[in-house]
C-alpha positions as CSV (number, residue, x, y, z in Angstrom):
1,M,160.5,23.7,161.5
2,K,158.1,21.1,163.0
3,V,154.3,20.5,162.8
4,T,152.6,21.2,166.1
5,D,148.9,20.7,165.2
6,V,146.5,19.9,162.5
7,K,142.9,21.1,162.6
8,T,139.8,20.7,160.4
9,F,137.2,23.4,159.9
10,V,133.8,22.2,158.5
11,V,131.7,25.0,157.1
12,D,128.2,24.8,155.8
13,C,127.8,26.2,152.3
14,Y,124.3,25.3,151.4
15,R,124.7,22.4,149.0
16,T,127.4,20.7,151.0
17,N,130.0,21.6,153.6
18,W,133.5,22.9,152.9
19,V,136.2,21.0,154.8
20,F,139.4,23.0,155.4
21,V,142.5,21.7,157.0
22,K,145.1,23.9,158.7
23,V,148.6,22.8,159.6
24,Y,150.4,24.7,162.3
25,T,154.2,24.8,163.0
26,D,156.5,25.8,165.8
27,E,157.8,28.8,163.7
28,G,154.4,30.5,163.6
29,I,153.9,29.6,159.9
30,S,150.6,27.8,159.1
31,G,149.3,26.4,155.9
32,V,145.7,25.7,154.6
33,G,144.3,23.0,152.4
34,E,140.8,21.9,151.3
35,G,139.4,18.4,151.1
36,T,135.7,19.2,150.6
37,L,134.0,15.9,150.0
38,E,130.3,16.1,149.4
39,Y,128.3,14.1,152.0
40,K,131.3,12.4,153.5
41,E,132.5,15.2,155.8
42,K,132.6,13.1,159.0
43,A,134.6,10.3,157.4
44,L,137.0,12.9,156.0
45,T,137.7,14.6,159.3
46,G,138.4,11.3,160.9
47,A,140.9,10.5,158.1
48,V,142.6,13.8,158.7
49,E,143.0,12.8,162.4
50,H,144.9,9.7,161.4
51,I,147.3,11.8,159.2
52,K,147.7,14.2,162.1
53,S,149.1,11.4,164.2
54,Y,151.8,10.8,161.6
55,L,152.6,14.5,160.9
56,I,153.0,16.0,164.4
57,G,156.7,16.7,165.1
58,K,157.8,16.4,161.4
59,D,159.1,19.0,159.1
60,P,156.2,20.0,156.8
61,R,158.6,21.1,154.0
62,Q,159.5,17.5,153.2
63,I,156.3,17.2,151.1
64,E,157.2,14.3,148.8
65,K,158.4,12.1,151.7
66,H,155.3,12.7,153.7
67,Y,153.0,12.2,150.8
68,H,154.7,8.9,150.0
69,D,154.8,7.6,153.5
70,I,151.2,8.6,154.3
71,Y,149.9,7.0,151.1
72,R,152.0,3.9,151.7
73,D,151.2,3.4,155.3
74,A,147.4,3.9,154.8
75,Y,147.5,0.3,153.5
76,W,143.9,0.6,152.3
77,R,145.2,3.2,149.9
78,G,143.2,5.3,147.5
79,G,139.6,6.1,147.5
80,A,137.7,9.3,148.0
81,V,138.0,9.7,151.8
82,L,141.7,8.8,152.4
83,T,142.9,10.6,149.3
84,S,140.9,13.8,150.0
85,A,142.4,13.9,153.5
86,L,145.9,13.5,152.1
87,S,145.2,16.1,149.4
88,A,144.2,18.7,151.9
89,V,147.2,18.1,154.1
90,E,149.6,18.0,151.1
91,T,148.2,21.4,149.9
92,A,148.7,22.9,153.3
93,M,152.3,21.8,153.3
94,W,152.9,23.5,150.0
95,D,151.3,26.6,151.5
96,I,153.8,26.4,154.4
97,L,156.8,25.9,152.1
98,G,155.8,28.9,149.9
99,K,155.3,31.1,152.9
100,S,158.6,30.1,154.5
101,L,160.4,31.1,151.3
102,G,158.2,34.2,150.6
103,V,157.1,33.0,147.1
104,P,153.9,31.6,145.5
105,V,153.6,27.9,145.2
106,Y,153.7,28.1,141.4
107,Q,157.2,29.5,141.7
108,L,158.3,26.3,143.4
109,L,156.8,24.3,140.5
110,G,158.6,26.0,137.7
111,G,157.1,29.5,137.5
112,K,154.3,31.0,135.6
113,V,153.4,30.2,132.0
114,R,150.4,32.5,132.1
115,E,149.1,35.5,134.1
116,D,145.4,34.5,134.2
117,C,143.2,31.5,133.5
118,R,140.0,31.0,131.6
119,I,137.0,29.8,133.6
120,Y,133.7,28.1,133.0
121,V,131.0,28.6,135.4
122,N,128.8,26.1,137.3
123,G,125.8,27.0,139.4
124,W,124.7,29.9,137.1
125,F,121.4,28.2,136.6
126,A,120.3,28.2,140.2
127,G,116.5,27.9,140.5
128,A,115.9,27.3,136.8
129,K,113.4,24.6,135.9
130,E,112.1,25.4,132.4
131,P,114.3,25.8,129.2
132,A,113.3,29.4,129.0
133,E,114.5,30.0,132.6
134,F,117.9,28.4,131.8
135,A,118.1,30.6,128.7
136,E,117.5,33.8,130.7
137,K,120.0,32.9,133.4
138,A,122.6,32.0,130.7
139,K,122.2,35.4,129.1
140,L,122.7,37.0,132.6
141,A,125.9,35.0,133.0
142,V,127.2,36.0,129.6
143,S,126.4,39.7,130.4
144,R,129.0,39.3,133.2
145,G,131.7,38.4,130.7
146,V,131.3,34.6,131.1
147,T,132.5,32.7,128.0
148,A,131.7,29.1,129.0
149,L,128.7,27.5,130.9
150,K,128.3,24.1,132.3
151,W,125.2,22.3,133.6
152,D,123.4,19.0,133.8
153,P,120.1,19.1,131.9
154,F,119.1,15.4,132.5
155,G,116.8,15.6,135.5
156,K,116.3,12.4,137.4
157,A,117.7,10.0,134.8
158,Y,120.1,7.2,135.7
159,L,121.5,4.6,133.3
160,R,118.7,5.2,130.8
161,I,116.6,8.1,129.8
162,S,113.1,8.1,128.2
163,N,112.5,9.8,124.9
164,R,110.4,12.4,126.6
165,E,113.1,13.2,129.2
166,L,115.8,13.3,126.5
167,D,113.7,15.6,124.3
168,R,113.3,18.0,127.3
169,A,117.0,17.9,128.1
170,L,117.9,18.7,124.4
171,E,115.3,21.5,124.4
172,C,117.1,23.0,127.4
173,V,120.5,22.8,125.6
174,S,118.9,24.3,122.5
175,A,117.4,27.2,124.4
176,V,120.7,28.0,126.0
177,R,122.6,27.8,122.7
178,T,120.0,30.1,121.0
179,A,120.2,32.5,123.9
180,V,124.0,32.9,124.1
181,G,125.0,32.3,120.4
182,K,127.8,30.3,118.9
183,E,130.7,32.2,120.6
184,I,130.0,30.9,124.1
185,D,131.2,27.4,125.0
186,L,128.6,25.0,126.4
187,L,129.8,22.1,128.6
188,I,127.2,19.4,129.2
189,E,127.5,17.5,132.5
190,G,126.5,13.9,132.7
191,H,127.3,13.2,136.4
192,G,128.1,9.6,135.5
193,R,124.5,8.9,134.8
194,F,124.2,6.7,131.8
195,D,125.0,3.2,130.5
196,V,127.1,2.9,127.3
197,P,124.4,2.9,124.6
198,T,122.5,5.8,126.3
199,G,125.8,7.8,126.6
200,I,126.5,7.2,122.9
201,E,123.0,8.2,121.8
202,I,123.1,11.4,123.9
203,A,126.6,12.3,122.6
204,K,125.4,12.0,119.0
205,K,122.3,14.1,119.7
206,L,124.4,16.8,121.4
207,E,126.6,17.2,118.3
208,E,124.2,19.7,116.7
209,F,124.8,22.2,119.6
210,S,128.6,22.1,119.3
211,P,129.4,21.6,123.0
212,M,132.9,22.0,124.2
213,W,132.5,18.6,125.8
214,F,130.1,16.0,127.2
215,E,131.3,15.3,130.8
216,E,131.3,12.0,132.7
217,P,128.7,10.2,130.5
218,V,129.0,6.9,132.4
219,P,129.7,6.0,136.0
220,P,133.4,6.3,137.0
221,D,133.9,2.7,138.0
222,N,134.6,1.2,134.6
223,L,137.0,3.1,132.3
224,D,136.4,0.6,129.4
225,A,132.8,1.8,129.4
226,L,134.1,5.4,129.2
227,K,136.3,4.5,126.3
228,A,133.4,2.8,124.5
229,V,131.4,6.0,124.6
230,R,134.4,8.2,123.6
231,D,135.2,5.9,120.6
232,K,131.7,6.5,119.2
233,S,131.1,10.0,120.3
234,P,131.2,12.9,117.8
235,V,131.8,15.4,120.6
236,A,134.8,15.6,123.0
237,I,134.5,13.7,126.3
238,A,135.7,15.0,129.7
239,A,136.2,12.8,132.8
240,G,138.3,12.1,135.9
241,E,136.8,14.1,138.8
242,R,136.2,10.8,140.6
243,L,139.6,9.3,140.0
244,Y,142.4,9.5,142.6
245,T,146.2,9.7,142.1
246,R,148.3,8.8,139.1
247,Y,147.6,5.2,139.7
248,G,143.8,5.7,139.3
249,Y,144.5,7.6,136.1
250,R,146.8,4.9,134.6
251,E,144.2,3.1,132.6
252,L,142.5,6.3,131.5
253,F,145.8,7.4,129.9
254,K,146.7,4.0,128.6
255,N,143.4,3.6,126.7
256,R,142.9,7.2,126.0
257,C,139.4,7.2,127.5
258,C,138.7,11.0,127.2
259,D,139.9,14.2,125.7
260,Y,140.0,16.4,128.8
261,I,141.1,15.3,132.2
262,Q,139.4,16.7,135.3
263,P,141.4,15.8,138.4
264,D,140.3,17.7,141.6
265,V,143.1,19.2,143.8
266,S,140.9,18.3,146.9
267,H,140.6,14.6,146.0
268,A,143.2,13.3,143.5
269,G,146.2,13.8,145.8
270,G,146.9,17.5,146.1
271,I,149.1,19.9,144.2
272,M,152.1,17.8,143.2
273,E,149.9,14.9,142.2
274,L,147.9,17.1,139.8
275,K,151.1,18.6,138.5
276,K,152.2,15.1,137.6
277,L,148.9,14.2,136.1
278,A,149.0,17.3,134.0
279,A,152.5,16.4,132.8
280,I,151.4,12.9,131.8
281,A,148.4,14.3,130.0
282,E,150.7,16.8,128.2
283,T,152.6,13.9,126.6
284,E,149.3,12.6,125.2
285,Y,148.1,16.0,124.1
286,I,145.1,15.7,126.4
287,A,143.9,19.0,127.9
288,F,144.1,19.7,131.6
289,A,140.8,21.1,132.9
290,P,140.6,20.7,136.7
291,H,137.4,20.0,138.5
292,N,136.8,22.8,141.0
293,P,133.3,23.4,142.3
294,S,134.5,23.7,145.9
295,G,135.6,26.5,148.3
296,P,138.1,29.3,148.2
297,V,141.1,27.3,149.4
298,A,140.7,24.7,146.7
299,N,140.3,27.5,144.2
300,A,143.5,29.2,145.4
301,A,145.4,25.9,145.1
302,T,144.1,25.1,141.6
303,L,145.1,28.6,140.4
304,Q,148.6,27.8,141.4
305,L,148.5,24.9,139.1
306,E,147.0,26.8,136.2
307,A,149.9,29.2,136.5
308,C,152.5,26.6,135.8
309,C,150.9,23.8,133.6
310,P,151.4,24.5,129.9
311,N,148.5,22.2,128.9
312,F,145.9,23.9,131.2
313,C,142.8,24.6,129.2
314,I,139.9,25.9,131.4
315,L,139.0,26.0,135.1
316,E,135.6,25.3,136.7
317,I,134.3,27.8,139.3
318,M,131.0,28.3,141.0
319,A,129.2,31.4,139.6
320,S,127.6,32.2,142.9
321,D,128.0,31.1,146.5
322,V,126.8,31.7,150.0
323,D,127.1,35.4,150.9
324,Y,129.5,34.8,153.7
325,R,132.2,33.1,151.4
326,K,134.1,36.4,151.5
327,E,134.2,36.2,155.3
328,I,135.7,32.7,155.5
329,T,139.0,33.7,153.8
330,N,140.7,36.8,152.4
331,E,139.9,35.6,148.9
332,R,139.6,38.5,146.5
333,L,139.3,37.3,142.9
334,E,140.2,39.6,140.0
335,Y,137.9,38.7,137.2
336,A,137.6,40.2,133.6
337,D,136.7,38.9,130.2
338,G,136.0,35.3,131.3
339,K,139.3,35.0,133.1
340,I,140.6,35.1,136.7
341,K,144.0,36.7,137.4
342,I,146.6,34.5,139.1
343,G,147.9,36.3,142.2
344,N,151.4,36.6,143.5
345,G,151.0,36.1,147.3
346,A,153.3,33.8,149.2
347,G,152.2,30.2,149.4
348,L,148.6,29.8,148.2
349,G,148.0,33.5,148.8
350,I,145.0,32.9,151.0
351,E,144.3,32.8,154.8
352,L,141.5,31.1,156.7
353,N,139.4,33.1,159.2
354,E,138.8,30.5,162.0
355,E,136.3,32.6,163.8
356,A,134.1,33.0,160.7
357,C,134.3,29.3,160.0
358,A,132.9,28.6,163.5
359,E,129.9,30.8,162.8
360,H,128.7,28.5,160.0
361,P,128.9,24.9,161.4
362,Y,128.3,21.6,159.8
363,K,124.8,20.9,158.4
364,E,123.8,17.6,156.9
365,H,123.0,17.8,153.1
366,N,121.8,15.1,150.8
367,L,122.8,14.2,147.2
368,R,120.6,16.0,144.6
369,H,122.1,14.6,141.4
370,Y,119.3,12.0,140.8
371,S,116.4,13.6,142.6
372,G,115.6,16.2,139.9
373,A,116.5,19.0,142.3
374,L,120.0,19.6,140.9
375,T,119.2,23.2,140.1
376,D,118.8,23.8,143.8
377,I,122.6,23.9,144.0
378,R,122.4,27.5,145.2
379,P,119.7,29.9,146.5
380,S,118.0,31.2,143.4
381,K,118.6,34.8,144.3
382,T,122.3,34.5,145.0
383,E,124.5,37.0,143.2
384,F,127.8,36.3,141.4
385,Y,130.6,36.5,144.0
386,F,133.4,37.4,141.5
């Protein structure tokens, strides 16, 4: 079997653009991956073209060899763009291998340890501005069987936050906690906003609301700063969505900088790299909670990992999406009681509709994290898609 072509499909999905990669072979078996990288789509597609030059004519089933050689030969290794391109292609190769053998990817990684995976939802708050609006949307999500909710209540803040802004953020958390009760897990997102003293202060004030975790309290560039917050935080700390490969995670594990790791299958190196990260975390009794706010292919790939990683804890998923998500792939999620069933299809169990992708071409979008418009992540009237 030889690779004959590698193509990218960039699809507008309101807050960003999905970036799918499809690898074709001379035996008619193709594989799909996803490297969706917010606001860097053009750079990503260029990086995939460089990988394509290497991969044409090679056997896609030699995944470890190709991963190693592509990573080594990049020279300027690591970083969001190069590693996201590699992640997407690596995932597509696993899809091809699974399809060629007629088995799901998880079967190639040791088989299932569970039949379904617990999820927490992001984007459930679309359009909310006031604490009472967050509370109402939280109750709606819980009425759908959701058992864990994540959001960022911190507005425009960066590095520091005024007393007034912090009081408003805590009022929002309090309103949601009151609305959903103690049985629902709340996950508070920091988006790498704060300096160390501010992160510690916020962590201490969040304690009364019993959050499952406080996520990415400081920017991702300094893991000593993350550890400084974790060492003084009374609540669990989650991090890692902006770290790439086992090498980028080395210091995090060495210094035990967080309690939950959140590698993203679209960015950290793909399926096998996340499997390795989960295994390292398992030796440290750190929970594996993958970052996954992306598209249907990334979701399908991450579900394969949830199936076979014993220390998997919980998976992120968007509560709502553009109404044509169901047209882009054949994704059909089976959801009940806060969990998604892990399917048994060959490879990733998902196929890309190239024609539907072409109907929703690239649109430029801008980062909303520090503009105060973060709740505009989805159209406010979008329905849950699962």
